[in-house]
C-alpha positions as a printed Julia matrix, in Angstrom:
169×3 Matrix{Float64}:
 136.72   69.13  123.59
 132.97   69.71  122.34
 132.3    71.53  125.69
 135.18   73.6   124.94
 133.78   74.98  122.08
 130.19   75.35  123.55
 132.04   77.41  125.24
 133.69   79.34  123.15
 131.09   80.08  120.57
 128.11   80.37  123.36
 129.31   84.14  124.73
 129.19   85.15  120.63
 125.69   83.78  120.56
 124.65   85.86  123.06
 127.16   88.74  122.64
 124.86   88.95  118.94
 122.28   91.19  118.23
 118.99   90.41  118.08
 117.44   90.68  114.47
 114.07   92.25  114.66
 111.28   89.34  113.81
 109.77   90.55  109.9
 106.06   92.01  110.15
 103.5    89.88  108.27
  99.78   90.83  107.23
  97.66   88.54  105.74
  94.46   88.23  105.17
  91.5    90.9   103.44
  90.48   93.95  104.23
  92.84   94.87  107.14
  94.05   98.37  108.0
  96.83   98.51  110.3
  99.96  101.34  111.1
 103.29   98.85  111.78
 106.4   101.2   112.75
 109.39   99.16  111.36
 112.09   98.84  113.25
 115.97   99.28  112.18
 114.78   97.71  108.81
 112.72   95.4   109.47
 111.2    93.39  106.52
 107.73   93.48  105.86
 105.82   91.55  103.61
 102.2    91.94  103.02
  99.69   89.23  101.25
  96.12   88.71  101.0
  93.53   91.17   99.84
  92.7    94.67  100.3
  94.37   95.8   103.09
  95.42   99.06  104.19
  98.48   99.79  105.85
 100.44  102.11  107.01
 104.61  101.93  107.64
 106.51  104.38  109.67
 110.26  104.29  110.25
 112.84  102.73  108.41
 111.84   98.94  106.67
 114.3    96.73  105.17
 112.5    94.86  102.04
 109.32   95.81  101.64
 106.8    92.97  100.36
 103.46   93.56   98.82
 101.76   90.73   97.43
  97.87   90.33   96.31
  94.97   91.91   95.23
  94.04   96.17   95.76
  96.16   96.61   98.46
  96.71  100.28   99.64
 100.33  101.19  101.47
 101.78  104.24  103.0
 106.06  104.03  104.21
 108.39  106.33  105.26
 111.55  104.69  103.97
 112.33  101.54  102.64
 115.76   99.74  101.06
 113.11   97.9    98.55
 109.85   97.99   97.71
 108.82   95.02   95.47
 105.25   95.03   94.33
 103.86   91.97   92.77
  99.52   91.47   92.17
  97.0    93.48   91.13
  95.52   96.99   91.25
  98.33   98.19   94.93
  98.91  101.03   94.94
 101.55  102.25   96.76
 103.19  105.78   98.52
 106.04  106.16  100.35
 109.48  108.91  100.86
 112.22  106.7   100.08
 112.95  103.49   98.99
 116.21  102.02   97.7
 115.06   99.74   94.76
 111.85   99.07   93.71
 110.4    96.32   90.97
 106.68   96.59   90.46
 105.5    93.33   88.54
 102.04   91.47   87.42
  99.66   94.35   86.19
  97.46   97.37   86.99
  99.51   98.44   89.9
 100.63  102.14   90.64
 103.28  102.44   92.66
 104.31  106.32   93.78
 108.74  107.52   95.53
 111.28  108.58   95.22
 114.49  106.47   94.95
 117.3   107.23   96.6
 120.11  105.03   95.88
 121.67  103.14   98.61
 124.56  101.94   96.96
 126.24  103.19   93.75
 122.82  103.07   91.97
 119.41  102.34   92.56
 117.62   99.77   90.85
 114.1    99.96   88.9
 112.4    97.43   87.42
 108.73   97.73   86.08
 107.57   94.74   84.14
 104.07   92.85   83.71
 101.0    94.86   81.86
  99.63   98.28   82.68
 101.35   99.31   85.8
 102.27  103.12   86.35
 105.36  104.76   87.56
 105.73  107.94   89.12
 109.01  108.53   90.6
 111.63  111.46   92.03
 115.23  109.95   91.03
 117.41  111.46   94.65
 121.15  109.92   92.42
 122.25  107.56   90.01
 119.24  105.12   88.59
 118.68  102.01   86.45
 115.28  101.29   85.0
 114.6    98.24   82.61
 111.01   97.86   81.88
 109.73   94.59   79.68
 106.14   93.64   79.1
 102.79   96.25   77.31
 100.67   99.28   78.48
 103.63  100.46   81.02
 104.04  103.86   82.35
 107.15  105.65   84.12
 107.89  110.05   84.51
 110.51  110.44   85.79
 111.81  113.5    87.59
 115.23  115.14   89.29
 117.16  117.75   90.51
 118.84  119.27   88.16
 122.23  117.69   89.34
 120.91  114.49   89.34
 121.4   112.36   86.29
 119.35  111.43   83.85
 118.43  107.33   84.55
 119.95  104.69   82.63
 117.14  102.81   80.59
 116.98   99.88   79.36
 113.45   98.89   78.05
 111.41   96.89   75.76
 107.51   95.0    74.75
 104.72   96.61   73.61
 103.46  100.99   74.08
 105.5   101.23   77.06
 106.01  104.7    78.31
 109.22  105.97   79.53
 109.11  110.1    80.24
 110.39  112.67   82.25
 107.79  114.78   83.93
């Protein structure tokens, strides 16, 4: 009985598309260029790494301190650390947390609405909105500036904390 089950299962396993492995960059003061393959996830950790990503990435996580990141497109970007600078052409969702991070990108919703979540302290986020977006901000002294084409509605905003600023530019 088991042999028959495995005989039926084998063609399904062999026919399944291979998923690209996650790109992982760990260490300090490295400079690297990578090409994402069809939604490949990326994790950057450590300190003072400078990474350039081309193609469409999946979830890009930048953890640690003083990293520099440039990217073409990501389904989601998570910036969690201290003094990280990230700049990209397009992202589906965005999380910025901890402190003193700087992010500049265009938010292009991949679903009904993109979600932007900023928390921590002293973050600077500059966004171009290309569709419906929900912004949530908590923490202290964070600044988020946004702009959008005339046909894109202003984002829905939820904010709490101390001395946070959300403005159109």
